[in-house]
KEFIBA-616759 format. One record per residue: chain; z, y, x of N, C-alpha, C, O, CB in turn; residue number from 1. Coordinates in Angstrom, 3 decimals, padded with zeros to 6 digits, m for minus. Glycine has a CB too. Example, Ala and Ser with C-alpha at 12.3 -4.5 7.8 and 13.67 -1.06 7.14 Angstrom:
residues 2
A	007.800	m005.690	013.190	007.800	m004.500	012.300	007.800	m003.300	013.200	008.465	m003.319	014.236	009.046	m004.473	011.308	1
A	007.080	m002.250	012.850	007.140	m001.060	013.670	007.870	000.030	012.900	008.039	001.138	013.409	005.725	m000.598	014.084	2
END
This chain:
residues 191
A	m000.132	m001.145	000.868	m000.117	m000.042	000.291	m000.014	001.060	000.965	m000.770	001.988	000.679	000.640	m000.052	m000.459	1
A	000.993	001.206	002.062	000.562	002.292	002.639	m000.706	002.817	003.350	m001.132	003.972	003.364	001.276	002.376	003.252	2
A	m001.269	001.586	004.003	m002.985	001.318	004.476	m003.596	002.347	003.703	m003.993	003.448	004.084	m003.793	m000.331	004.039	3
A	m003.621	001.800	002.472	m004.713	002.036	001.191	m004.246	003.784	001.036	m005.152	004.615	000.965	m004.301	000.779	m000.630	4
A	m002.710	004.251	000.991	m002.533	005.918	000.689	m002.670	006.318	001.743	m003.122	007.453	001.589	m001.265	006.564	000.123	5
A	m002.523	006.023	003.259	m003.587	006.432	004.384	m005.031	006.773	004.209	m005.635	007.841	004.317	m003.677	005.424	005.250	6
A	m005.498	005.286	003.840	m007.106	005.507	003.705	m007.538	006.366	003.292	m008.482	006.944	003.830	m007.772	004.815	003.103	7
A	m006.874	006.825	001.951	m006.996	007.596	000.802	m007.204	009.260	001.183	m008.091	010.095	001.003	m005.668	007.300	m000.082	8
A	m005.745	009.231	001.867	m005.749	010.888	002.134	m006.656	010.718	002.553	m007.501	011.059	001.725	m004.829	011.780	002.936	9
A	m007.415	010.120	004.019	m007.989	010.473	005.598	m008.981	010.896	004.902	m009.384	012.036	005.133	m008.312	009.299	006.932	10
A	m009.716	009.986	003.736	m010.720	010.161	002.868	m011.066	011.587	002.159	m012.075	012.291	002.205	m010.454	009.250	001.958	11
A	m009.853	011.723	001.503	m009.704	013.119	000.939	m010.045	014.383	002.114	m010.956	015.210	002.139	m008.065	013.238	000.369	12
A	m008.854	014.128	003.087	m009.083	015.538	004.167	m010.794	015.344	004.771	m011.299	016.451	004.954	m007.671	015.447	005.885	13
A	m011.424	014.567	004.990	m012.830	014.374	005.893	m013.853	015.100	004.416	m014.917	015.706	004.544	m013.292	012.123	006.496	14
A	m013.304	014.872	003.408	m014.301	015.340	002.497	m014.162	017.152	002.186	m015.173	017.812	001.946	m014.065	014.371	001.058	15
A	m013.215	017.581	002.221	m013.091	019.029	001.982	m013.078	019.545	003.331	m012.357	019.123	004.235	m011.817	019.472	001.142	16
A	m014.295	020.906	003.450	m014.704	021.406	004.618	m014.240	022.507	004.967	m014.850	023.371	005.595	m015.835	021.494	004.695	17
A	m012.686	022.572	004.432	m012.282	023.864	004.732	m011.411	023.501	005.930	m011.358	022.322	006.281	m011.558	024.665	003.514	18
A	m010.604	024.608	006.693	m009.539	023.982	007.521	m008.274	023.417	006.596	m008.411	023.337	005.375	m009.007	025.116	008.604	19
A	m007.179	023.076	007.177	m006.175	022.771	006.678	m005.042	022.740	007.224	m005.109	021.760	007.966	m006.323	021.965	006.282	20
A	m003.964	023.224	007.338	m002.762	023.410	007.917	m001.934	023.498	007.016	m001.788	024.236	006.042	m002.654	024.379	008.706	21
A	m000.814	021.734	007.924	000.658	021.572	007.502	001.627	022.273	008.355	001.866	021.978	009.526	001.063	020.130	007.494	22
A	002.293	023.451	007.520	003.330	024.227	007.972	004.608	024.512	007.722	005.024	025.215	006.801	003.040	025.000	007.958	23
A	005.148	024.039	008.433	007.125	024.371	008.654	007.389	025.807	007.385	006.694	026.810	007.547	007.675	025.278	011.069	24
A	008.208	025.780	006.428	008.121	026.993	006.012	008.599	028.373	007.152	008.383	029.578	007.023	008.954	026.878	004.751	25
A	009.086	027.861	007.909	009.763	028.828	009.161	008.146	029.539	010.041	008.007	030.469	010.835	010.999	027.465	010.587	26
A	007.198	028.610	009.443	005.733	028.929	010.143	005.011	028.470	011.156	003.941	028.925	011.561	005.667	029.930	010.519	27
A	005.853	027.196	011.723	005.676	026.116	012.430	004.795	025.339	012.286	004.969	024.554	011.354	006.463	025.545	012.436	28
A	003.388	025.176	013.158	002.680	024.307	012.778	002.784	022.940	012.833	002.860	022.502	013.981	001.890	024.552	013.149	29
A	002.815	022.039	011.848	003.109	020.830	011.952	001.634	019.688	012.074	001.594	018.579	012.607	004.057	020.650	010.711	30
A	000.832	020.239	011.564	m000.447	019.663	011.454	m001.774	020.273	011.128	m001.606	021.116	010.246	m000.307	018.849	010.668	31
A	m003.455	020.150	011.615	m004.169	021.000	011.598	m005.605	019.706	010.992	m005.703	018.647	011.612	m004.112	021.944	013.167	32
A	m006.142	019.867	010.325	m007.451	019.037	010.452	m008.511	020.352	009.796	m008.375	021.066	008.803	m007.402	017.276	009.363	33
A	m009.383	020.293	010.647	m011.097	021.307	010.841	m012.010	020.625	010.916	m012.092	019.660	011.675	m011.456	022.224	012.131	34
A	m013.103	021.108	009.923	m014.298	020.674	010.448	m015.092	022.028	011.228	m016.263	022.007	011.607	m015.160	019.996	009.181	35
A	m014.393	022.888	011.326	m014.667	024.623	011.861	m014.167	024.904	013.202	m013.383	025.845	013.331	m013.824	025.827	010.890	36
A	m014.483	024.278	014.127	m013.385	025.265	015.132	m013.231	026.761	015.569	m012.722	027.258	016.573	m013.470	024.828	016.335	37
A	m013.919	027.377	014.341	m014.272	028.596	014.310	m012.726	029.495	013.652	m012.257	030.613	013.864	m015.760	028.639	013.365	38
A	m012.294	028.269	012.748	m011.201	029.038	012.051	m009.796	028.462	012.289	m008.802	028.332	011.574	m011.466	029.065	010.530	39
A	m010.185	028.076	013.965	m008.480	027.853	014.275	m008.668	028.300	015.546	m009.461	027.911	016.403	m007.655	026.188	014.184	40
A	m007.578	029.446	015.577	m007.230	030.191	016.568	m007.160	029.739	018.162	m007.881	030.175	019.060	m006.117	030.575	016.147	41
A	m006.079	028.727	018.284	m006.506	027.771	019.588	m007.057	026.296	019.052	m007.271	025.862	017.920	m005.032	027.474	020.679	42
A	m007.156	025.868	020.047	m007.571	024.292	019.725	m006.579	023.648	019.179	m005.372	023.702	019.414	m007.963	023.427	020.904	43
A	m007.100	023.118	018.532	m005.631	022.087	017.674	m004.578	021.374	018.196	m003.447	021.407	017.711	m006.036	020.914	016.927	44
A	m004.914	020.689	019.223	m003.967	019.906	019.820	m002.596	021.321	020.455	m001.379	021.277	020.276	m004.952	018.824	021.222	45
A	m003.304	022.275	021.089	m002.388	023.735	021.617	m001.952	024.321	020.597	m001.048	025.137	020.779	m003.151	024.925	022.411	46
A	m002.547	024.047	018.963	m001.621	025.273	018.059	m000.886	024.607	017.417	m000.130	025.329	016.766	m002.302	026.288	017.008	47
A	m000.675	023.308	017.226	000.657	021.992	016.801	001.974	022.237	017.306	002.242	021.703	018.382	000.375	020.394	017.488	48
A	002.808	022.901	016.777	003.995	023.088	017.962	004.422	024.816	017.744	005.561	025.262	017.886	003.222	022.706	019.902	49
A	003.378	025.501	017.422	003.158	026.656	017.699	003.930	027.277	016.351	004.110	026.581	015.352	001.608	026.929	017.985	50
A	004.387	028.745	016.448	004.277	029.429	014.833	003.344	030.221	014.760	002.931	030.913	015.691	005.435	030.262	014.275	51
A	002.781	030.186	013.261	001.760	030.749	012.698	002.256	032.206	013.009	001.472	032.954	013.592	001.491	030.303	011.181	52
A	003.224	032.559	012.739	003.524	034.210	013.024	003.309	034.584	014.175	002.885	035.739	014.204	004.855	034.709	012.836	53
A	003.425	034.074	015.224	003.238	034.260	016.984	001.923	034.514	016.878	001.705	035.211	017.869	003.570	032.869	018.156	54
A	000.694	034.359	016.174	m000.485	034.279	016.827	m000.291	036.067	017.043	000.482	036.897	016.565	m001.951	033.489	015.860	55
A	m001.334	036.117	017.937	m001.664	038.110	018.524	m001.758	038.785	017.822	m002.247	038.380	016.768	m002.847	038.710	019.215	56
A	m001.457	039.911	017.889	m002.143	041.201	016.530	m003.392	041.067	017.055	m004.056	040.552	016.155	m001.569	043.205	016.468	57
A	m004.168	041.263	018.124	m005.855	041.430	018.106	m006.740	040.271	017.867	m007.962	040.167	017.973	m006.370	041.925	019.450	58
A	m005.632	039.244	017.443	m006.449	037.780	016.443	m006.319	038.011	015.084	m007.314	037.905	014.366	m005.690	036.100	016.612	59
A	m005.115	038.345	014.569	m004.917	038.506	013.188	m003.661	039.647	013.080	m002.498	039.421	013.413	m004.576	036.984	012.475	60
A	m004.147	040.849	012.568	m003.244	041.433	012.271	m001.973	041.256	011.999	m001.583	040.139	011.660	m003.540	041.783	011.724	61
A	m000.978	042.483	012.114	000.575	042.108	012.219	000.772	042.666	010.700	001.863	042.371	010.211	001.649	042.982	013.647	62
A	m000.063	043.386	009.916	m000.146	043.576	008.844	m000.606	042.454	007.651	m000.159	042.454	006.504	m000.776	044.521	008.986	63
A	m001.493	041.609	008.132	m001.623	040.262	007.687	m000.819	039.451	007.608	m000.521	038.930	006.533	m002.281	039.722	008.170	64
A	m000.204	039.111	008.874	000.998	038.386	008.681	002.457	038.600	008.153	003.333	037.782	007.874	001.140	038.065	009.623	65
A	002.429	040.109	008.102	003.649	040.410	007.005	003.137	039.719	005.908	003.709	038.742	005.424	003.984	042.061	006.573	66
A	001.694	040.351	005.334	001.622	039.530	004.175	001.994	038.596	004.000	002.880	038.342	003.184	000.834	039.310	003.828	67
A	001.503	037.908	004.621	001.483	036.125	004.817	003.173	036.018	004.725	003.871	035.805	003.733	000.666	035.361	006.735	68
A	003.425	036.164	005.628	005.417	036.202	005.151	005.942	036.551	003.464	006.894	035.987	002.922	006.324	037.846	006.185	69
A	005.052	037.628	002.810	005.699	037.632	001.584	004.947	036.405	000.648	005.490	036.055	m000.400	005.594	039.189	000.932	70
A	003.575	035.732	001.124	003.020	035.185	000.053	003.478	033.690	000.545	003.240	032.875	m000.346	001.367	035.555	m000.191	71
A	003.904	033.262	001.385	004.621	032.270	001.835	006.074	031.776	000.714	006.268	030.797	m000.006	005.020	032.824	003.329	72
A	006.904	033.048	001.048	007.979	032.955	m000.004	007.613	033.103	m001.511	008.198	032.268	m002.201	008.959	033.990	000.287	73
A	007.011	033.727	m002.022	006.591	034.249	m003.209	005.586	032.626	m003.800	005.393	032.343	m004.983	005.593	035.973	m002.860	74
A	005.098	031.800	m002.591	004.424	030.551	m002.922	005.727	029.414	m003.422	005.652	028.592	m004.335	003.481	030.008	m001.445	75
A	007.132	029.726	m002.328	008.274	028.587	m003.132	009.118	028.925	m003.924	009.874	028.148	m004.507	009.150	027.889	m002.375	76
A	009.087	030.508	m004.083	009.676	030.938	m005.396	009.267	030.806	m006.823	010.069	030.762	m007.756	009.773	032.057	m005.314	77
A	007.945	030.744	m006.938	006.749	030.232	m008.346	006.723	028.980	m008.587	006.850	028.408	m009.670	005.128	030.472	m008.151	78
A	006.445	028.269	m006.869	005.454	027.192	m007.205	003.922	027.206	m007.251	003.169	026.240	m007.129	005.752	026.847	m008.341	79
A	003.630	028.402	m007.438	002.082	028.700	m007.721	001.199	028.871	m006.162	001.697	029.127	m005.066	001.979	030.330	m008.724	80
A	000.032	028.682	m006.430	m000.483	029.085	m005.165	m000.802	030.577	m004.873	m001.061	031.358	m005.788	m001.634	028.360	m004.979	81
A	m000.776	030.915	m003.674	m001.061	032.494	m003.302	m002.704	032.701	m002.268	m003.214	032.073	m001.340	000.573	033.094	m002.173	82
A	m002.928	033.440	m002.751	m004.175	033.526	m001.973	m004.413	035.073	m001.083	m004.293	036.151	m001.665	m005.412	033.278	m003.126	83
A	m004.725	034.983	000.232	m004.927	035.876	000.854	m006.183	036.444	001.587	m006.594	035.571	002.351	m004.188	035.706	001.398	84
A	m006.867	037.444	001.644	m008.379	037.714	002.388	m007.786	038.637	003.587	m007.000	039.571	003.429	m009.770	038.681	001.255	85
A	m008.341	038.171	004.850	m008.145	038.995	005.596	m009.443	038.747	006.994	m010.424	038.008	006.902	m006.554	038.874	005.860	86
A	m009.180	039.334	007.831	m010.164	039.396	008.970	m009.329	039.034	010.631	m008.364	039.484	011.248	m010.875	041.134	008.897	87
A	m010.366	037.971	010.838	m009.908	037.222	011.948	m010.588	037.215	013.155	m011.743	036.820	012.999	m009.803	036.037	011.628	88
A	m010.294	037.519	014.369	m011.118	038.106	015.444	m010.838	036.602	016.236	m009.996	036.545	017.132	m010.524	039.809	016.254	89
A	m011.808	035.111	015.721	m011.249	033.814	016.207	m011.703	033.928	017.703	m011.889	034.984	018.308	m011.848	032.400	015.369	90
A	m011.819	032.923	018.091	m012.461	032.575	019.632	m013.613	032.687	019.648	m013.936	033.019	020.788	m012.306	031.289	020.224	91
A	m014.517	032.591	018.969	m015.852	032.471	018.904	m016.416	034.047	017.767	m017.487	034.036	017.159	m016.165	030.687	018.216	92
A	m015.578	035.053	017.728	m016.016	036.129	017.175	m015.411	036.554	015.768	m014.501	035.782	015.470	m017.336	035.958	017.134	93
A	m015.634	037.575	014.768	m015.153	038.327	014.057	m015.180	037.062	013.065	m015.763	036.040	013.427	m015.823	039.728	013.848	94
A	m014.764	037.110	012.241	m014.663	035.894	010.863	m014.080	036.736	009.936	m013.434	037.707	010.332	m013.588	034.333	011.044	95
A	m014.224	036.487	008.677	m013.615	036.781	007.534	m012.929	035.227	007.071	m013.362	034.104	007.326	m014.755	037.495	006.468	96
A	m011.575	035.673	006.217	m011.325	034.320	006.031	m010.600	034.281	004.708	m010.188	035.365	004.296	m010.537	033.687	007.206	97
A	m010.403	033.324	004.056	m009.321	033.035	002.396	m008.986	032.106	002.582	m009.528	031.003	002.639	m009.817	032.932	000.823	98
A	m007.231	032.740	002.802	m006.264	031.429	002.285	m005.634	031.049	001.318	m005.020	031.895	000.666	m005.431	031.244	002.783	99
A	m005.603	029.977	001.018	m004.537	029.636	000.004	m003.129	028.692	000.564	m003.181	027.877	001.485	m005.361	028.773	m001.182	100
A	m002.180	028.955	m000.056	m000.756	028.344	000.303	m000.087	028.124	m000.666	000.566	028.957	m001.293	000.082	029.059	001.087	101
A	m000.221	026.526	m000.971	000.295	025.991	m001.695	001.692	024.987	m000.937	001.602	024.215	000.018	m000.827	025.412	m002.382	102
A	002.686	025.269	m001.595	004.365	024.494	m001.549	003.838	023.085	m001.386	002.916	022.735	m002.122	005.568	024.643	m003.227	103
A	004.537	021.894	m000.127	004.359	021.084	m000.359	005.619	020.108	m000.327	005.551	018.894	m000.132	003.428	020.984	000.188	104
A	006.506	020.669	m000.498	007.994	020.365	m000.377	008.759	021.155	m000.063	008.141	022.166	000.271	008.314	019.548	000.342	105
A	010.083	021.319	000.052	011.121	021.958	m000.299	010.995	022.985	001.093	011.460	024.121	001.181	012.509	020.949	m000.584	106
A	010.323	022.328	002.015	010.293	023.208	003.642	008.979	023.103	004.358	008.953	023.578	005.493	011.452	022.530	004.854	107
A	008.163	022.699	004.005	007.100	023.317	004.196	005.520	023.520	003.121	005.487	023.380	001.898	006.939	022.717	005.330	108
A	004.651	023.782	003.789	003.705	024.098	002.985	002.309	023.807	003.112	002.106	023.200	004.164	003.809	025.159	002.878	109
A	001.508	023.959	002.598	m000.491	023.271	003.181	m001.170	024.657	002.923	m000.927	025.302	001.903	m001.627	021.599	001.766	110
A	m002.009	025.073	003.868	m002.536	026.220	004.112	m003.992	026.156	004.149	m004.488	026.100	005.274	m002.014	026.710	005.223	111
A	m004.715	026.154	003.222	m006.401	025.834	003.256	m006.512	027.131	003.588	m006.059	028.142	003.052	m007.387	025.275	001.800	112
A	m007.511	026.883	005.029	m008.106	028.634	005.188	m009.642	028.349	004.949	m009.983	027.343	005.571	m007.830	029.556	007.074	113
A	m010.591	028.886	004.292	m011.777	028.985	004.069	m013.022	030.210	005.052	m012.477	031.303	005.213	m011.563	029.220	002.637	114
A	m014.048	030.167	005.479	m014.150	031.239	006.117	m015.196	031.499	005.323	m016.060	030.685	004.995	m014.236	031.271	007.545	115
A	m015.106	032.981	004.910	m016.037	033.797	003.734	m017.064	035.058	004.641	m017.589	036.113	004.286	m014.716	034.776	002.379	116
A	m017.011	034.389	005.799	m017.732	035.715	006.417	m019.016	036.031	005.656	m019.405	037.135	005.276	m018.149	035.515	008.038	117
A	m019.759	034.501	005.470	m021.226	035.387	005.100	m021.238	035.556	003.696	m022.226	036.078	003.179	m022.739	034.601	005.511	118
A	m020.271	035.184	002.999	m020.036	036.226	001.182	m019.900	037.508	001.636	m020.526	038.362	001.009	m018.343	035.918	m000.003	119
A	m019.086	037.942	002.785	m018.621	039.032	002.921	m019.946	040.005	003.493	m020.154	041.044	002.866	m017.353	038.866	003.794	120
A	m020.622	039.760	004.386	m021.721	040.053	005.016	m022.681	040.174	003.938	m023.278	041.249	003.907	m022.054	039.111	006.042	121
A	m023.028	039.143	002.859	m023.760	039.650	001.944	m023.815	040.539	001.429	m024.689	041.402	001.359	m023.825	039.267	001.340	122
A	m022.454	040.385	000.811	m021.781	041.146	m000.651	m021.747	042.542	000.306	m021.644	043.499	m000.462	m019.805	040.420	m001.466	123
A	m021.797	042.992	001.713	m021.410	044.646	002.647	m023.132	044.966	002.593	m023.452	046.155	002.612	m020.485	044.487	004.939	124
A	m024.093	044.057	002.536	m025.265	044.247	002.957	m026.097	044.498	001.492	m027.082	045.235	001.517	m025.704	043.014	003.908	125
A	m025.742	043.971	000.430	m025.577	044.296	m001.116	m025.259	045.735	m000.922	m026.115	046.595	m001.129	m024.321	043.396	m002.022	126
A	m024.310	045.961	m000.614	m023.497	047.603	m001.117	m024.309	048.129	m000.455	m024.969	048.938	m001.108	m021.808	048.174	m000.734	127
A	m024.756	048.002	001.215	m025.641	049.051	001.602	m026.781	049.331	000.888	m026.977	050.527	000.670	m026.027	048.871	002.760	128
A	m027.653	048.478	000.430	m028.745	048.320	m000.105	m028.592	049.132	m001.152	m029.354	050.076	m001.362	m029.098	047.077	m000.346	129
A	m027.324	048.753	m002.097	m027.715	049.671	m003.111	m027.488	051.222	m003.314	m027.764	052.012	m004.217	m027.251	049.175	m004.050	130
A	m026.765	051.331	m001.880	m026.009	052.938	m001.415	m027.247	054.180	m000.652	m027.237	055.375	m000.354	m024.533	052.507	000.145	131
A	m028.257	052.978	m000.589	m029.628	053.569	000.095	m030.696	053.930	m001.084	m031.615	054.728	m000.900	m030.380	052.341	001.199	132
A	m030.465	053.245	m002.325	m031.497	053.216	m003.418	m030.732	054.565	m004.189	m029.526	054.683	m004.407	m031.625	051.520	m004.420	133
A	m031.922	055.616	m004.552	m031.573	057.148	m005.110	m031.060	056.876	m006.284	m029.926	057.258	m006.571	m032.789	058.237	m005.305	134
A	m031.999	056.016	m007.324	m032.119	055.500	m008.623	m031.112	055.436	m009.188	m030.193	055.311	m008.379	m032.609	054.440	m008.748	135
A	m030.784	055.457	m010.191	m029.438	054.693	m011.381	m029.860	053.500	m011.837	m030.681	053.568	m012.752	m029.069	055.554	m012.934	136
A	m029.445	052.083	m011.358	m029.512	051.103	m011.628	m028.474	050.401	m012.842	m027.333	050.795	m013.083	m029.529	050.717	m010.506	137
A	m028.948	049.640	m013.302	m028.291	048.854	m014.147	m028.510	047.272	m014.540	m029.678	046.999	m014.818	m028.398	049.522	m015.120	138
A	m027.568	046.190	m014.607	m027.718	045.081	m014.780	m027.330	044.996	m015.936	m026.340	045.681	m016.194	m027.274	044.357	m013.995	139
A	m027.977	044.074	m017.178	m027.650	044.038	m018.397	m028.051	042.147	m019.004	m029.022	041.430	m018.763	m028.578	045.441	m019.129	140
A	m026.981	041.939	m019.714	m026.891	040.700	m020.065	m028.655	040.536	m020.694	m029.300	041.560	m020.919	m025.466	040.477	m021.206	141
A	m029.219	039.254	m020.902	m030.075	039.588	m022.017	m029.903	040.187	m023.333	m030.787	040.817	m023.913	m030.521	038.686	m022.272	142
A	m028.638	039.949	m023.819	m028.140	041.006	m025.293	m027.667	042.323	m025.168	m026.912	043.031	m025.834	m026.905	040.451	m026.108	143
A	m028.727	042.549	m023.478	m028.296	044.378	m023.676	m026.814	044.698	m023.203	m026.534	045.896	m023.240	m028.310	044.953	m025.543	144
A	m025.680	043.720	m022.704	m024.296	044.316	m022.319	m024.349	044.750	m020.965	m024.994	044.141	m020.112	m023.109	043.315	m022.463	145
A	m023.527	046.043	m020.680	m023.698	046.062	m018.904	m022.981	045.652	m018.367	m021.807	046.001	m018.488	m023.752	047.091	m018.153	146
A	m023.416	044.652	m017.468	m022.391	043.964	m016.729	m022.365	044.573	m014.882	m021.961	043.886	m013.943	m022.826	042.151	m016.934	147
A	m022.989	046.205	m014.760	m022.690	047.039	m013.701	m023.573	047.654	m013.562	m024.549	047.581	m014.309	m022.355	046.611	m012.637	148
A	m023.472	048.563	m012.406	m024.338	050.026	m012.470	m024.174	050.401	m011.526	m023.141	050.228	m010.879	m024.098	051.124	m013.345	149
A	m025.358	051.161	m011.093	m025.522	051.967	m009.563	m025.873	053.218	m010.192	m026.915	053.292	m010.844	m026.836	051.375	m008.308	150
A	m024.844	054.538	m010.012	m025.841	055.499	m009.330	m024.909	056.671	m008.386	m023.832	056.537	m007.806	m026.849	056.330	m010.656	151
A	m025.741	057.738	m008.502	m025.206	058.726	m007.653	m024.714	059.655	m008.602	m023.579	060.129	m008.559	m026.173	059.325	m006.651	152
A	m025.529	059.903	m009.421	m025.656	060.942	m010.418	m024.739	060.546	m011.700	m025.390	060.051	m012.620	m027.231	061.118	m010.818	153
A	m023.139	060.695	m011.955	m023.006	060.121	m012.763	m023.102	060.934	m014.069	m023.064	060.393	m015.175	m022.059	059.503	m012.484	154
A	m023.205	062.016	m013.917	m023.353	063.025	m015.095	m024.865	062.608	m015.911	m024.960	063.067	m017.049	m023.386	064.791	m014.398	155
A	m026.132	061.705	m015.359	m026.632	061.395	m016.028	m026.381	060.057	m017.142	m027.236	059.709	m017.956	m027.374	061.521	m015.371	156
A	m025.324	059.545	m017.021	m024.975	058.257	m017.959	m025.014	058.701	m019.061	m025.089	059.928	m019.121	m023.686	057.531	m017.835	157
A	m024.984	057.992	m020.266	m025.146	058.310	m021.479	m023.539	058.006	m022.275	m023.139	058.214	m023.421	m026.469	057.445	m022.006	158
A	m022.751	057.288	m020.767	m021.399	057.201	m021.313	m020.325	057.501	m019.985	m020.781	057.077	m018.924	m021.184	055.602	m022.051	159
A	m019.064	058.121	m019.889	m018.425	058.033	m019.160	m018.372	056.700	m018.364	m018.174	055.570	m018.808	m017.565	058.430	m019.670	160
A	m018.649	057.188	m016.776	m018.816	055.625	m015.668	m017.802	054.810	m016.085	m018.173	053.681	m016.405	m018.554	055.793	m013.810	161
A	m016.264	055.114	m016.207	m015.348	054.166	m016.526	m015.508	053.012	m017.542	m015.063	051.873	m017.401	m014.394	054.824	m016.863	162
A	m016.272	053.530	m018.672	m016.435	053.022	m019.940	m017.245	051.786	m020.345	m017.007	050.766	m020.990	m016.883	053.962	m020.563	163
A	m018.500	052.397	m019.576	m019.906	051.817	m019.461	m019.722	050.097	m019.267	m020.238	049.521	m020.225	m020.755	052.588	m018.030	164
A	m019.291	049.425	m018.557	m019.321	047.784	m018.452	m018.485	047.000	m019.172	m017.275	046.809	m019.047	m019.052	047.314	m017.190	165
A	m019.485	046.452	m020.147	m018.983	045.291	m021.435	m019.543	045.949	m022.545	m019.521	045.385	m023.639	m017.151	045.021	m021.752	166
A	m020.243	047.518	m022.359	m020.454	048.043	m023.604	m021.923	047.639	m023.747	m022.497	047.405	m022.684	m020.117	049.608	m023.735	167
A	m022.704	047.505	m024.989	m023.737	047.103	m025.530	m024.912	048.271	m025.121	m024.380	049.316	m024.744	m023.416	046.860	m027.038	168
A	m026.124	048.299	m025.120	m027.114	049.111	m024.857	m027.117	049.640	m026.416	m027.287	050.842	m026.615	m028.495	048.386	m024.168	169
A	m026.948	048.827	m027.409	m027.298	049.214	m028.716	m026.375	049.926	m029.436	m026.800	050.450	m030.466	m027.616	048.201	m029.421	170
A	m024.884	050.122	m029.077	m023.974	050.558	m029.167	m024.252	052.239	m028.630	m023.474	053.136	m028.953	m023.082	049.628	m028.547	171
A	m025.252	052.435	m027.932	m025.394	053.911	m027.113	m026.068	054.459	m028.332	m026.825	053.655	m028.876	m026.421	054.031	m025.454	172
A	m025.941	055.988	m029.054	m026.894	056.920	m029.774	m028.407	056.855	m028.614	m028.490	056.837	m027.386	m026.014	058.764	m029.952	173
A	m029.350	056.835	m029.622	m030.651	056.429	m029.155	m030.847	057.823	m028.208	m031.574	057.906	m027.217	m031.888	056.111	m030.507	174
A	m029.930	058.985	m028.829	m030.834	060.253	m028.022	m029.959	060.539	m026.449	m030.152	061.319	m025.517	m030.793	062.058	m029.210	175
A	m028.829	059.364	m026.760	m028.258	059.393	m025.406	m028.931	058.612	m024.304	m028.574	058.831	m023.147	m026.934	058.935	m025.481	176
A	m030.014	057.586	m024.591	m030.475	057.033	m023.686	m031.593	057.289	m023.033	m032.324	058.008	m023.715	m030.476	056.167	m023.953	177
A	m032.182	056.927	m021.694	m033.185	058.002	m021.760	m034.652	057.437	m022.399	m034.781	056.225	m022.574	m033.383	058.602	m020.203	178
A	m035.487	058.146	m022.657	m036.837	057.308	m023.368	m037.488	056.181	m022.635	m038.136	055.432	m023.366	m038.078	058.287	m023.598	179
A	m037.470	055.900	m021.441	m037.701	054.704	m020.851	m036.941	053.569	m021.298	m037.556	052.502	m021.286	m037.541	054.840	m019.592	180
A	m035.647	053.547	m021.722	m035.309	052.777	m022.166	m035.010	052.579	m023.267	m034.444	051.538	m023.602	m034.836	052.586	m021.727	181
A	m035.285	053.431	m024.008	m035.284	053.781	m025.695	m035.989	052.523	m025.984	m035.247	051.712	m026.537	m036.197	055.353	m026.355	182
A	m037.396	052.032	m025.749	m038.229	051.471	m026.174	m037.865	049.668	m026.154	m038.424	048.744	m026.744	m039.351	052.047	m025.432	183
A	m036.528	049.688	m025.076	m036.042	048.167	m024.488	m035.473	047.751	m025.969	m035.736	046.716	m026.582	m034.618	048.142	m022.967	184
A	m034.702	048.729	m026.344	m033.318	048.643	m027.598	m034.306	047.563	m028.343	m033.951	046.391	m028.464	m032.749	050.501	m028.829	185
A	m035.780	048.112	m028.916	m036.286	047.091	m030.000	m036.644	046.284	m029.573	m037.425	045.672	m030.301	m037.144	047.300	m030.820	186
A	m036.346	045.527	m027.869	m037.270	044.245	m027.306	m036.507	043.633	m027.005	m036.701	043.455	m025.802	m038.233	044.260	m026.250	187
A	m035.247	042.867	m027.442	m033.748	042.560	m026.488	m034.389	041.270	m025.274	m034.025	041.110	m024.109	m032.051	041.666	m027.844	188
A	m035.313	040.587	m025.964	m035.735	039.339	m024.988	m036.654	040.370	m023.713	m036.813	039.862	m022.603	m036.990	037.865	m026.045	189
A	m037.101	041.517	m023.932	m037.208	041.743	m022.532	m036.282	042.304	m021.630	m036.634	042.984	m020.666	m038.109	042.379	m022.381	190
A	m035.043	042.029	m021.925	m033.984	042.844	m021.202	m034.076	042.208	m019.331	m033.327	042.686	m018.479	m032.177	042.459	m022.152	191
END
């Protein structure tokens, strides 16, 4: 039974693409499982036995580590997973990570670290692209509900900027909508 349990646990670890740390409540690293060496500050064999709170500030900021301490304690108090996003200057370069902290007993927790660098870069590029576009742009559902928008001139909007998201184009009086958009109100399939 023990051998089967270990086999299942090993299969589960191998199936999870994220880096996992088993950590004592005081921050001592007890075990590491990683498919991505970029998400481990030191080689795993060197990191086991060290304290996560002793990671140098040039690798993970002191502010991030202070927030991590609070999140760990909150996880123990509530029994609920806690999530943190932060920047890490790993051995292989600057990365962005998302960490989930889950208690796994009275005095230890599991910390799952996911590399979100690609998502952050895509988001950053999309934001830069939007900032470069001088026009007002809207993203709507097929039913005409505003999902988001971008504008450099909020005074041209038919509604106050903080009320648009979730509003339907059909709820806005026709005289407040630009002539180009008025025709779309009659053709919802074209949105």
